[in-house]
N, CA, C and O atoms as CSV, one atom per row, in Angstrom:
chain,resi,resn,atom,element,x,y,z
A,1,UNK,N,N,-4.326,-15.621,-14.992
A,1,UNK,CA,C,-3.747,-14.391,-14.476
A,1,UNK,C,C,-2.391,-14.732,-13.858
A,1,UNK,O,O,-2.264,-15.697,-13.104
A,2,UNK,N,N,-1.395,-13.938,-14.186
A,2,UNK,CA,C,-0.044,-14.174,-13.660
A,2,UNK,C,C,0.001,-13.871,-12.158
A,2,UNK,O,O,-0.828,-13.115,-11.653
A,3,UNK,N,N,0.965,-14.459,-11.448
A,3,UNK,CA,C,1.102,-14.160,-10.014
A,3,UNK,C,C,1.305,-12.661,-9.761
A,3,UNK,O,O,0.794,-12.123,-8.779
A,4,UNK,N,N,2.042,-11.996,-10.636
A,4,UNK,CA,C,2.274,-10.554,-10.488
A,4,UNK,C,C,0.939,-9.802,-10.464
A,4,UNK,O,O,0.702,-8.952,-9.606
A,5,UNK,N,N,0.086,-10.133,-11.416
A,5,UNK,CA,C,-1.209,-9.457,-11.507
A,5,UNK,C,C,-2.117,-9.833,-10.339
A,5,UNK,O,O,-2.916,-9.012,-9.888
A,6,UNK,N,N,-2.002,-11.062,-9.848
A,6,UNK,CA,C,-2.783,-11.449,-8.663
A,6,UNK,C,C,-2.374,-10.606,-7.465
A,6,UNK,O,O,-3.226,-10.151,-6.702
A,7,UNK,N,N,-1.073,-10.396,-7.298
A,7,UNK,CA,C,-0.627,-9.572,-6.170
A,7,UNK,C,C,-0.976,-8.100,-6.369
A,7,UNK,O,O,-1.154,-7.370,-5.393
A,8,UNK,N,N,-1.075,-7.663,-7.608
A,8,UNK,CA,C,-1.568,-6.309,-7.864
A,8,UNK,C,C,-3.038,-6.216,-7.448
A,8,UNK,O,O,-3.454,-5.230,-6.839
A,9,UNK,N,N,-3.810,-7.234,-7.775
A,9,UNK,CA,C,-5.210,-7.276,-7.344
A,9,UNK,C,C,-5.300,-7.299,-5.821
A,9,UNK,O,O,-6.063,-6.532,-5.234
A,10,UNK,N,N,-4.528,-8.171,-5.179
A,10,UNK,CA,C,-4.545,-8.243,-3.716
A,10,UNK,C,C,-4.142,-6.905,-3.089
A,10,UNK,O,O,-4.707,-6.493,-2.076
A,11,UNK,N,N,-3.170,-6.237,-3.691
A,11,UNK,CA,C,-2.715,-4.938,-3.174
A,11,UNK,C,C,-3.797,-3.881,-3.341
A,11,UNK,O,O,-3.957,-3.015,-2.481
A,12,UNK,N,N,-4.533,-3.943,-4.432
A,12,UNK,CA,C,-5.636,-3.015,-4.652
A,12,UNK,C,C,-6.738,-3.244,-3.616
A,12,UNK,O,O,-7.305,-2.293,-3.078
A,13,UNK,N,N,-7.031,-4.504,-3.346
A,13,UNK,CA,C,-8.023,-4.825,-2.310
A,13,UNK,C,C,-7.542,-4.343,-0.951
A,13,UNK,O,O,-8.329,-3.815,-0.165
A,14,UNK,N,N,-6.259,-4.520,-0.669
A,14,UNK,CA,C,-5.687,-4.029,0.588
A,14,UNK,C,C,-5.854,-2.514,0.703
A,14,UNK,O,O,-6.219,-2.011,1.765
A,15,UNK,N,N,-5.590,-1.787,-0.379
A,15,UNK,CA,C,-5.758,-0.330,-0.363
A,15,UNK,C,C,-7.214,0.043,-0.092
A,15,UNK,O,O,-7.490,1.000,0.630
A,16,UNK,N,N,-8.142,-0.715,-0.672
A,16,UNK,CA,C,-9.564,-0.464,-0.438
A,16,UNK,C,C,-9.932,-0.726,1.019
A,16,UNK,O,O,-10.658,0.062,1.624
A,17,UNK,N,N,-9.443,-1.815,1.582
A,17,UNK,CA,C,-9.704,-2.115,2.991
A,17,UNK,C,C,-9.117,-1.014,3.871
A,17,UNK,O,O,-9.731,-0.615,4.861
A,18,UNK,N,N,-7.937,-0.526,3.514
A,18,UNK,CA,C,-7.316,0.537,4.296
A,18,UNK,C,C,-8.154,1.808,4.290
A,18,UNK,O,O,-8.258,2.479,5.317
A,19,UNK,N,N,-8.754,2.151,3.153
A,19,UNK,CA,C,-9.584,3.356,3.121
A,19,UNK,C,C,-10.833,3.160,3.980
A,19,UNK,O,O,-11.304,4.111,4.605
A,20,UNK,N,N,-11.369,1.952,4.019
A,20,UNK,CA,C,-12.530,1.688,4.871
A,20,UNK,C,C,-12.158,1.798,6.349
A,20,UNK,O,O,-12.905,2.375,7.138
A,21,UNK,N,N,-11.011,1.247,6.721
A,21,UNK,CA,C,-10.551,1.334,8.117
A,21,UNK,C,C,-10.310,2.791,8.496
A,21,UNK,O,O,-10.696,3.225,9.581
A,22,UNK,N,N,-9.670,3.547,7.604
A,22,UNK,CA,C,-9.412,4.968,7.879
A,22,UNK,C,C,-10.720,5.746,8.012
A,22,UNK,O,O,-10.830,6.624,8.868
A,23,UNK,N,N,-11.700,5.440,7.189
A,23,UNK,CA,C,-12.996,6.128,7.270
A,23,UNK,C,C,-13.722,5.783,8.566
A,23,UNK,O,O,-14.324,6.653,9.197
A,24,UNK,N,N,-13.666,4.529,8.957
A,24,UNK,CA,C,-14.297,4.142,10.228
A,24,UNK,C,C,-13.621,4.845,11.405
A,24,UNK,O,O,-14.283,5.307,12.334
A,25,UNK,N,N,-12.290,4.917,11.347
A,25,UNK,CA,C,-11.571,5.600,12.415
A,25,UNK,C,C,-11.886,7.083,12.472
A,25,UNK,O,O,-12.074,7.649,13.549
A,26,UNK,N,N,-11.942,7.706,11.307
A,26,UNK,CA,C,-12.275,9.135,11.263
A,26,UNK,C,C,-13.689,9.376,11.783
A,26,UNK,O,O,-13.936,10.349,12.496
A,27,UNK,N,N,-14.602,8.500,11.427
A,27,UNK,CA,C,-15.979,8.617,11.910
A,27,UNK,C,C,-16.027,8.506,13.429
A,27,UNK,O,O,-16.748,9.248,14.096
A,28,UNK,N,N,-15.257,7.577,13.960
A,28,UNK,CA,C,-15.206,7.403,15.408
A,28,UNK,C,C,-14.568,8.618,16.084
A,28,UNK,O,O,-14.982,9.011,17.174
A,29,UNK,N,N,-13.560,9.213,15.438
A,29,UNK,CA,C,-12.831,10.332,16.050
A,29,UNK,C,C,-13.587,11.651,15.998
A,29,UNK,O,O,-13.601,12.395,16.979
A,30,UNK,N,N,-14.224,11.953,14.855
A,30,UNK,CA,C,-14.833,13.287,14.703
A,30,UNK,C,C,-16.317,13.253,14.384
A,30,UNK,O,O,-16.971,14.295,14.417
A,31,UNK,N,N,-16.863,12.097,14.079
A,31,UNK,CA,C,-18.294,11.981,13.828
A,31,UNK,C,C,-18.670,12.159,12.365
A,31,UNK,O,O,-17.959,12.798,11.589
A,32,UNK,N,N,-19.801,11.580,12.016
A,32,UNK,CA,C,-20.264,11.583,10.630
A,32,UNK,C,C,-20.643,12.980,10.156
A,32,UNK,O,O,-20.403,13.310,8.995
A,33,UNK,N,N,-21.223,13.806,11.011
A,33,UNK,CA,C,-21.607,15.159,10.595
A,33,UNK,C,C,-20.395,15.956,10.136
A,33,UNK,O,O,-20.461,16.673,9.137
A,34,UNK,N,N,-19.301,15.834,10.854
A,34,UNK,CA,C,-18.072,16.531,10.475
A,34,UNK,C,C,-17.518,15.981,9.168
A,34,UNK,O,O,-17.106,16.746,8.296
A,35,UNK,N,N,-17.508,14.668,9.030
A,35,UNK,CA,C,-16.970,14.059,7.816
A,35,UNK,C,C,-17.834,14.340,6.595
A,35,UNK,O,O,-17.320,14.439,5.481
A,36,UNK,N,N,-19.133,14.467,6.796
A,36,UNK,CA,C,-20.034,14.742,5.676
A,36,UNK,C,C,-19.970,16.201,5.243
A,36,UNK,O,O,-20.427,16.555,4.157
A,37,UNK,N,N,-19.402,17.040,6.094
A,37,UNK,CA,C,-19.269,18.452,5.757
A,37,UNK,C,C,-18.091,18.698,4.832
A,37,UNK,O,O,-17.555,17.766,4.233
A,38,UNK,N,N,-17.695,19.951,4.719
A,38,UNK,CA,C,-16.595,20.330,3.823
A,38,UNK,C,C,-15.219,20.093,4.416
A,38,UNK,O,O,-14.217,20.229,3.714
A,39,UNK,N,N,-15.147,19.745,5.682
A,39,UNK,CA,C,-13.905,19.419,6.382
A,39,UNK,C,C,-12.909,20.588,6.434
A,39,UNK,O,O,-11.711,20.370,6.618
A,40,UNK,N,N,-13.381,21.780,6.280
A,40,UNK,CA,C,-12.495,22.944,6.364
A,40,UNK,C,C,-12.072,23.136,7.809
A,40,UNK,O,O,-12.897,23.155,8.722
A,41,UNK,N,N,-10.759,23.278,7.996
A,41,UNK,CA,C,-10.222,23.468,9.339
A,41,UNK,C,C,-10.334,22.234,10.213
A,41,UNK,O,O,-10.293,22.342,11.439
A,42,UNK,N,N,-10.474,21.078,9.617
A,42,UNK,CA,C,-10.643,19.842,10.380
A,42,UNK,C,C,-9.410,19.509,11.202
A,42,UNK,O,O,-9.532,19.046,12.336
A,43,UNK,N,N,-8.235,19.735,10.654
A,43,UNK,CA,C,-7.012,19.382,11.367
A,43,UNK,C,C,-6.715,17.904,11.242
A,43,UNK,O,O,-7.439,17.154,10.587
A,44,UNK,N,N,-5.637,17.503,11.884
A,44,UNK,CA,C,-5.209,16.105,11.809
A,44,UNK,C,C,-6.024,15.262,12.780
A,44,UNK,O,O,-6.280,15.673,13.912
A,45,UNK,N,N,-6.423,14.099,12.333
A,45,UNK,CA,C,-7.164,13.174,13.181
A,45,UNK,C,C,-6.149,12.438,14.065
A,45,UNK,O,O,-5.170,11.896,13.551
A,46,UNK,N,N,-6.366,12.411,15.370
A,46,UNK,CA,C,-5.383,11.810,16.276
A,46,UNK,C,C,-5.513,10.296,16.395
A,46,UNK,O,O,-6.491,9.699,15.945
A,47,UNK,N,N,-4.509,9.698,17.008
A,47,UNK,CA,C,-4.550,8.296,17.384
A,47,UNK,C,C,-4.525,7.328,16.217
A,47,UNK,O,O,-4.002,7.638,15.147
A,48,UNK,N,N,-5.095,6.153,16.436
A,48,UNK,CA,C,-5.046,5.096,15.437
A,48,UNK,C,C,-5.756,5.494,14.158
A,48,UNK,O,O,-5.371,5.052,13.075
A,49,UNK,N,N,-6.794,6.329,14.263
A,49,UNK,CA,C,-7.523,6.750,13.068
A,49,UNK,C,C,-6.632,7.595,12.155
A,49,UNK,O,O,-6.669,7.443,10.934
A,50,UNK,N,N,-5.844,8.473,12.741
A,50,UNK,CA,C,-4.903,9.272,11.951
A,50,UNK,C,C,-3.814,8.411,11.336
A,50,UNK,O,O,-3.413,8.615,10.190
A,51,UNK,N,N,-3.340,7.441,12.119
A,51,UNK,CA,C,-2.331,6.525,11.575
A,51,UNK,C,C,-2.906,5.698,10.432
A,51,UNK,O,O,-2.213,5.439,9.448
A,52,UNK,N,N,-4.172,5.278,10.550
A,52,UNK,CA,C,-4.813,4.511,9.478
A,52,UNK,C,C,-4.907,5.347,8.203
A,52,UNK,O,O,-4.693,4.835,7.104
A,53,UNK,N,N,-5.225,6.625,8.350
A,53,UNK,CA,C,-5.297,7.502,7.178
A,53,UNK,C,C,-3.925,7.664,6.539
A,53,UNK,O,O,-3.791,7.574,5.319
A,54,UNK,N,N,-2.905,7.902,7.360
A,54,UNK,CA,C,-1.554,8.075,6.819
A,54,UNK,C,C,-1.040,6.792,6.177
A,54,UNK,O,O,-0.340,6.844,5.166
A,55,UNK,N,N,-1.383,5.638,6.757
A,55,UNK,CA,C,-0.977,4.357,6.165
A,55,UNK,C,C,-1.639,4.177,4.799
A,55,UNK,O,O,-1.013,3.697,3.853
A,56,UNK,N,N,-2.898,4.563,4.710
A,56,UNK,CA,C,-3.601,4.456,3.422
A,56,UNK,C,C,-2.976,5.386,2.383
A,56,UNK,O,O,-2.756,4.978,1.243
A,57,UNK,N,N,-2.690,6.617,2.762
A,57,UNK,CA,C,-2.075,7.555,1.813
A,57,UNK,C,C,-0.714,7.055,1.354
A,57,UNK,O,O,-0.357,7.208,0.186
A,58,UNK,N,N,0.049,6.456,2.266
A,58,UNK,CA,C,1.341,5.898,1.894
A,58,UNK,C,C,1.159,4.722,0.935
A,58,UNK,O,O,1.958,4.541,0.017
A,59,UNK,N,N,0.117,3.929,1.145
A,59,UNK,CA,C,-0.167,2.815,0.241
A,59,UNK,C,C,-0.478,3.334,-1.160
A,59,UNK,O,O,-0.001,2.776,-2.148
A,60,UNK,N,N,-1.263,4.381,-1.251
A,60,UNK,CA,C,-1.609,4.951,-2.561
A,60,UNK,C,C,-0.347,5.431,-3.274
A,60,UNK,O,O,-0.172,5.184,-4.467
A,61,UNK,N,N,0.532,6.117,-2.543
A,61,UNK,CA,C,1.786,6.590,-3.148
A,61,UNK,C,C,2.604,5.429,-3.700
A,61,UNK,O,O,3.159,5.520,-4.795
A,62,UNK,N,N,2.678,4.342,-2.944
A,62,UNK,CA,C,3.475,3.193,-3.365
A,62,UNK,C,C,2.780,2.348,-4.425
A,62,UNK,O,O,3.442,1.726,-5.255
A,63,UNK,N,N,1.443,2.322,-4.401
A,63,UNK,CA,C,0.697,1.555,-5.396
A,63,UNK,C,C,0.935,2.078,-6.809
A,63,UNK,O,O,0.952,1.297,-7.761
A,64,UNK,N,N,1.115,3.368,-6.954
A,64,UNK,CA,C,1.375,3.944,-8.281
A,64,UNK,C,C,2.633,3.309,-8.871
A,64,UNK,O,O,2.636,2.882,-10.025
A,65,UNK,N,N,3.682,3.248,-8.088
A,65,UNK,CA,C,4.943,2.670,-8.556
A,65,UNK,C,C,4.821,1.166,-8.778
A,65,UNK,O,O,5.266,0.639,-9.798
A,66,UNK,N,N,4.212,0.485,-7.813
A,66,UNK,CA,C,4.065,-0.967,-7.914
A,66,UNK,C,C,3.224,-1.353,-9.121
A,66,UNK,O,O,3.596,-2.244,-9.884
A,67,UNK,N,N,2.091,-0.682,-9.294
A,67,UNK,CA,C,1.217,-0.999,-10.429
A,67,UNK,C,C,1.931,-0.764,-11.747
A,67,UNK,O,O,1.805,-1.565,-12.672
A,68,UNK,N,N,2.678,0.324,-11.842
A,68,UNK,CA,C,3.416,0.606,-13.074
A,68,UNK,C,C,4.408,-0.518,-13.367
A,68,UNK,O,O,4.494,-0.986,-14.502
A,69,UNK,N,N,5.143,-0.947,-12.372
A,69,UNK,CA,C,6.131,-2.013,-12.569
A,69,UNK,C,C,5.477,-3.319,-12.999
A,69,UNK,O,O,5.938,-3.969,-13.938
A,70,UNK,N,N,4.402,-3.705,-12.315
A,70,UNK,CA,C,3.721,-4.958,-12.642
A,70,UNK,C,C,3.111,-4.890,-14.040
A,70,UNK,O,O,3.196,-5.851,-14.804
A,71,UNK,N,N,2.503,-3.766,-14.372
A,71,UNK,CA,C,1.873,-3.644,-15.693
A,71,UNK,C,C,2.906,-3.581,-16.816
A,71,UNK,O,O,2.670,-4.105,-17.905
A,72,UNK,N,N,4.032,-2.953,-16.561
A,72,UNK,CA,C,5.116,-2.945,-17.557
A,72,UNK,C,C,5.619,-4.368,-17.778
A,72,UNK,O,O,5.817,-4.789,-18.917
A,73,UNK,N,N,5.824,-5.102,-16.697
A,73,UNK,CA,C,6.291,-6.491,-16.821
A,73,UNK,C,C,5.287,-7.330,-17.606
A,73,UNK,O,O,5.674,-8.139,-18.449
A,74,UNK,N,N,4.009,-7.138,-17.329
A,74,UNK,CA,C,2.975,-7.905,-18.031
A,74,UNK,C,C,2.911,-7.521,-19.504
A,74,UNK,O,O,2.860,-8.392,-20.372
A,75,UNK,N,N,2.915,-6.227,-19.790
A,75,UNK,CA,C,2.794,-5.760,-21.173
A,75,UNK,C,C,4.010,-6.132,-22.006
A,75,UNK,O,O,3.891,-6.410,-23.199
A,76,UNK,N,N,5.175,-6.138,-21.378
A,76,UNK,CA,C,6.405,-6.456,-22.101
A,76,UNK,C,C,6.657,-7.959,-22.178
A,76,UNK,O,O,7.626,-8.397,-22.798
A,77,UNK,N,N,5.795,-8.743,-21.556
A,77,UNK,CA,C,5.994,-10.182,-21.546
A,77,UNK,C,C,7.209,-10.597,-20.725
A,77,UNK,O,O,7.816,-11.634,-20.991
A,78,UNK,N,N,7.562,-9.794,-19.735
A,78,UNK,CA,C,8.758,-10.049,-18.926
A,78,UNK,C,C,8.439,-10.569,-17.534
A,78,UNK,O,O,9.343,-10.736,-16.715
A,79,UNK,N,N,7.162,-10.827,-17.254
A,79,UNK,CA,C,6.811,-11.369,-15.944
A,79,UNK,C,C,7.408,-12.773,-15.824
A,79,UNK,O,O,7.284,-13.591,-16.735
A,80,UNK,N,N,8.049,-13.036,-14.698
A,80,UNK,CA,C,8.678,-14.334,-14.476
A,80,UNK,C,C,8.646,-14.651,-12.984
A,80,UNK,O,O,7.986,-13.957,-12.211
A,81,UNK,N,N,9.346,-15.678,-12.591
A,81,UNK,CA,C,9.348,-16.075,-11.178
A,81,UNK,C,C,9.901,-14.973,-10.275
A,81,UNK,O,O,9.428,-14.804,-9.151
A,82,UNK,N,N,10.886,-14.228,-10.748
A,82,UNK,CA,C,11.462,-13.153,-9.934
A,82,UNK,C,C,10.492,-11.986,-9.777
A,82,UNK,O,O,10.365,-11.439,-8.682
A,83,UNK,N,N,9.807,-11.594,-10.849
A,83,UNK,CA,C,8.844,-10.499,-10.722
A,83,UNK,C,C,7.680,-10.931,-9.836
A,83,UNK,O,O,7.132,-10.120,-9.089
A,84,UNK,N,N,7.299,-12.210,-9.917
A,84,UNK,CA,C,6.244,-12.731,-9.040
A,84,UNK,C,C,6.686,-12.673,-7.585
A,84,UNK,O,O,5.904,-12.310,-6.706
A,85,UNK,N,N,7.943,-13.031,-7.333
A,85,UNK,CA,C,8.464,-12.965,-5.968
A,85,UNK,C,C,8.485,-11.507,-5.488
A,85,UNK,O,O,8.125,-11.231,-4.344
A,86,UNK,N,N,8.898,-10.585,-6.343
A,86,UNK,CA,C,8.898,-9.170,-5.981
A,86,UNK,C,C,7.501,-8.677,-5.647
A,86,UNK,O,O,7.312,-7.929,-4.687
A,87,UNK,N,N,6.527,-9.096,-6.437
A,87,UNK,CA,C,5.138,-8.694,-6.191
A,87,UNK,C,C,4.631,-9.268,-4.869
A,87,UNK,O,O,3.929,-8.595,-4.115
A,88,UNK,N,N,4.999,-10.524,-4.598
A,88,UNK,CA,C,4.600,-11.152,-3.347
A,88,UNK,C,C,5.231,-10.425,-2.158
A,88,UNK,O,O,4.561,-10.161,-1.160
A,89,UNK,N,N,6.507,-10.109,-2.268
A,89,UNK,CA,C,7.196,-9.390,-1.194
A,89,UNK,C,C,6.557,-8.028,-0.967
A,89,UNK,O,O,6.362,-7.614,0.176
A,90,UNK,N,N,6.228,-7.325,-2.058
A,90,UNK,CA,C,5.569,-6.029,-1.935
A,90,UNK,C,C,4.262,-6.172,-1.157
A,90,UNK,O,O,4.031,-5.451,-0.187
A,91,UNK,N,N,3.412,-7.100,-1.584
A,91,UNK,CA,C,2.105,-7.252,-0.944
A,91,UNK,C,C,2.229,-7.558,0.543
A,91,UNK,O,O,1.597,-6.889,1.360
A,92,UNK,N,N,3.025,-8.549,0.906
A,92,UNK,CA,C,3.126,-8.923,2.316
A,92,UNK,C,C,3.798,-7.828,3.138
A,92,UNK,O,O,3.458,-7.628,4.304
A,93,UNK,N,N,4.752,-7.118,2.532
A,93,UNK,CA,C,5.353,-5.974,3.215
A,93,UNK,C,C,4.337,-4.880,3.479
A,93,UNK,O,O,4.332,-4.269,4.548
A,94,UNK,N,N,3.469,-4.634,2.492
A,94,UNK,CA,C,2.452,-3.592,2.646
A,94,UNK,C,C,1.374,-3.994,3.644
A,94,UNK,O,O,0.881,-3.155,4.397
A,95,UNK,N,N,1.010,-5.263,3.654
A,95,UNK,CA,C,0.030,-5.727,4.638
A,95,UNK,C,C,0.594,-5.564,6.044
A,95,UNK,O,O,-0.088,-5.063,6.938
A,96,UNK,N,N,1.842,-5.990,6.236
A,96,UNK,CA,C,2.490,-5.821,7.536
A,96,UNK,C,C,2.578,-4.340,7.901
A,96,UNK,O,O,2.316,-3.963,9.043
A,97,UNK,N,N,2.948,-3.502,6.930
A,97,UNK,CA,C,3.058,-2.063,7.152
A,97,UNK,C,C,1.745,-1.492,7.668
A,97,UNK,O,O,1.732,-0.730,8.635
A,98,UNK,N,N,0.646,-1.858,7.029
A,98,UNK,CA,C,-0.661,-1.314,7.419
A,98,UNK,C,C,-1.004,-1.684,8.858
A,98,UNK,O,O,-1.425,-0.832,9.640
A,99,UNK,N,N,-0.826,-2.940,9.200
A,99,UNK,CA,C,-1.157,-3.399,10.555
A,99,UNK,C,C,-0.236,-2.741,11.582
A,99,UNK,O,O,-0.687,-2.267,12.624
A,100,UNK,N,N,1.053,-2.721,11.272
A,100,UNK,CA,C,2.036,-2.165,12.202
A,100,UNK,C,C,1.832,-0.662,12.385
A,100,UNK,O,O,1.965,-0.148,13.495
A,101,UNK,N,N,1.508,0.042,11.299
A,101,UNK,CA,C,1.310,1.492,11.396
A,101,UNK,C,C,0.095,1.813,12.260
A,101,UNK,O,O,0.170,2.674,13.137
A,102,UNK,N,N,-1.020,1.131,12.022
A,102,UNK,CA,C,-2.220,1.387,12.820
A,102,UNK,C,C,-1.956,1.058,14.292
A,102,UNK,O,O,-2.479,1.725,15.185
A,103,UNK,N,N,-1.147,0.032,14.536
A,103,UNK,CA,C,-0.796,-0.329,15.918
A,103,UNK,C,C,0.151,0.684,16.552
A,103,UNK,O,O,0.268,0.736,17.776
A,104,UNK,N,N,0.830,1.492,15.733
A,104,UNK,CA,C,1.694,2.541,16.254
A,104,UNK,C,C,3.112,2.103,16.593
A,104,UNK,O,O,3.737,2.678,17.484
A,105,UNK,N,N,3.630,1.097,15.900
A,105,UNK,CA,C,4.985,0.597,16.167
A,105,UNK,C,C,5.931,1.202,15.128
A,105,UNK,O,O,6.052,0.690,14.015
A,106,UNK,N,N,6.599,2.294,15.501
A,106,UNK,CA,C,7.329,3.141,14.558
A,106,UNK,C,C,8.455,2.438,13.793
A,106,UNK,O,O,8.398,2.392,12.565
A,107,UNK,N,N,9.449,1.903,14.444
A,107,UNK,CA,C,10.609,1.378,13.725
A,107,UNK,C,C,10.285,0.117,12.938
A,107,UNK,O,O,10.824,-0.099,11.853
A,108,UNK,N,N,9.424,-0.695,13.472
A,108,UNK,CA,C,8.998,-1.894,12.757
A,108,UNK,C,C,8.221,-1.515,11.499
A,108,UNK,O,O,8.318,-2.188,10.473
A,109,UNK,N,N,7.446,-0.427,11.587
A,109,UNK,CA,C,6.727,0.094,10.424
A,109,UNK,C,C,7.710,0.436,9.310
A,109,UNK,O,O,7.473,0.098,8.150
A,110,UNK,N,N,8.794,1.092,9.648
A,110,UNK,CA,C,9.795,1.475,8.661
A,110,UNK,C,C,10.426,0.242,8.025
A,110,UNK,O,O,10.686,0.231,6.822
A,111,UNK,N,N,10.669,-0.778,8.808
A,111,UNK,CA,C,11.219,-2.028,8.281
A,111,UNK,C,C,10.244,-2.674,7.289
A,111,UNK,O,O,10.661,-3.145,6.230
A,112,UNK,N,N,8.959,-2.698,7.623
A,112,UNK,CA,C,7.958,-3.272,6.720
A,112,UNK,C,C,7.887,-2.475,5.426
A,112,UNK,O,O,7.753,-3.057,4.349
A,113,UNK,N,N,7.975,-1.150,5.517
A,113,UNK,CA,C,7.990,-0.315,4.309
A,113,UNK,C,C,9.189,-0.680,3.440
A,113,UNK,O,O,9.062,-0.817,2.224
A,114,UNK,N,N,10.349,-0.835,4.065
A,114,UNK,CA,C,11.568,-1.163,3.328
A,114,UNK,C,C,11.442,-2.517,2.634
A,114,UNK,O,O,11.920,-2.684,1.512
A,115,UNK,N,N,10.811,-3.473,3.283
A,115,UNK,CA,C,10.581,-4.781,2.666
A,115,UNK,C,C,9.759,-4.613,1.393
A,115,UNK,O,O,10.075,-5.222,0.371
A,116,UNK,N,N,8.713,-3.798,1.440
A,116,UNK,CA,C,7.887,-3.595,0.246
A,116,UNK,C,C,8.677,-2.906,-0.863
A,116,UNK,O,O,8.463,-3.190,-2.042
A,117,UNK,N,N,9.575,-2.014,-0.504
A,117,UNK,CA,C,10.432,-1.353,-1.495
A,117,UNK,C,C,11.368,-2.368,-2.147
A,117,UNK,O,O,11.632,-2.289,-3.347
A,118,UNK,N,N,11.864,-3.310,-1.369
A,118,UNK,CA,C,12.702,-4.376,-1.934
A,118,UNK,C,C,11.913,-5.153,-2.984
A,118,UNK,O,O,12.449,-5.503,-4.036
A,119,UNK,N,N,10.645,-5.421,-2.700
A,119,UNK,CA,C,9.805,-6.112,-3.681
A,119,UNK,C,C,9.732,-5.356,-4.997
A,119,UNK,O,O,9.851,-5.950,-6.068
A,120,UNK,N,N,9.535,-4.037,-4.916
A,120,UNK,CA,C,9.494,-3.231,-6.147
A,120,UNK,C,C,10.850,-3.212,-6.838
A,120,UNK,O,O,10.925,-3.257,-8.066
A,121,UNK,N,N,11.918,-3.145,-6.056
A,121,UNK,CA,C,13.266,-3.129,-6.635
A,121,UNK,C,C,13.563,-4.420,-7.392
A,121,UNK,O,O,14.220,-4.394,-8.432
A,122,UNK,N,N,13.085,-5.539,-6.877
A,122,UNK,CA,C,13.288,-6.822,-7.563
A,122,UNK,C,C,12.608,-6.797,-8.932
A,122,UNK,O,O,13.192,-7.229,-9.926
A,123,UNK,N,N,11.385,-6.294,-8.981
A,123,UNK,CA,C,10.675,-6.220,-10.258
A,123,UNK,C,C,11.400,-5.280,-11.213
A,123,UNK,O,O,11.591,-5.611,-12.384
A,124,UNK,N,N,11.804,-4.117,-10.723
A,124,UNK,CA,C,12.513,-3.142,-11.568
A,124,UNK,C,C,13.815,-3.733,-12.091
A,124,UNK,O,O,14.153,-3.557,-13.262
A,125,UNK,N,N,14.548,-4.433,-11.228
A,125,UNK,CA,C,15.811,-5.047,-11.640
A,125,UNK,C,C,15.577,-6.064,-12.756
A,125,UNK,O,O,16.330,-6.108,-13.729
A,126,UNK,N,N,14.554,-6.863,-12.617
A,126,UNK,CA,C,14.232,-7.844,-13.654
A,126,UNK,C,C,13.909,-7.158,-14.977
A,126,UNK,O,O,14.317,-7.627,-16.039
A,127,UNK,N,N,13.188,-6.063,-14.913
A,127,UNK,CA,C,12.839,-5.331,-16.136
A,127,UNK,C,C,14.079,-4.702,-16.774
A,127,UNK,O,O,14.220,-4.698,-17.996
A,128,UNK,N,N,14.964,-4.179,-15.949
A,128,UNK,CA,C,16.161,-3.523,-16.471
A,128,UNK,C,C,17.176,-4.518,-17.030
A,128,UNK,O,O,17.852,-4.231,-18.018
A,129,UNK,N,N,17.278,-5.667,-16.410
A,129,UNK,CA,C,18.307,-6.604,-16.854
A,129,UNK,C,C,17.952,-7.332,-18.156
A,129,UNK,O,O,18.825,-7.939,-18.777
A,130,UNK,N,N,16.711,-7.280,-18.565
A,130,UNK,CA,C,16.321,-7.944,-19.811
A,130,UNK,C,C,16.176,-6.963,-20.969
A,130,UNK,O,O,15.702,-7.326,-22.046
A,131,UNK,N,N,16.584,-5.729,-20.740
A,131,UNK,CA,C,16.470,-4.715,-21.811
A,131,UNK,C,C,17.479,-4.978,-22.921
A,131,UNK,O,O,17.530,-4.232,-23.899
């Protein structure tokens, strides 16, 4: 398995862990009976649990782009040291983002998000320059 695909796997596992953390937080905030219901009129979950949910949703949005880039590189036979570095940067940026967001550190969270975007940009640049 290429390093790019390994980081895609690690990122998928990270997204799964994030959904578990968000679910635990929601359970702690509103209780299992509320979560097992239809959730109509539930409103936003406050505190770290709400931040965990938003961090997970942001991860899902970014995973679509990251997965597409990694899979295109793999399918086109264009995965190389630079795409691997981009994938690594994405993963570590996203891991930092998740921890920082749940902790509630606003500006540092934005910096971690930007780092992960740089990782995707590196992969995209590699794909574009070999066309």
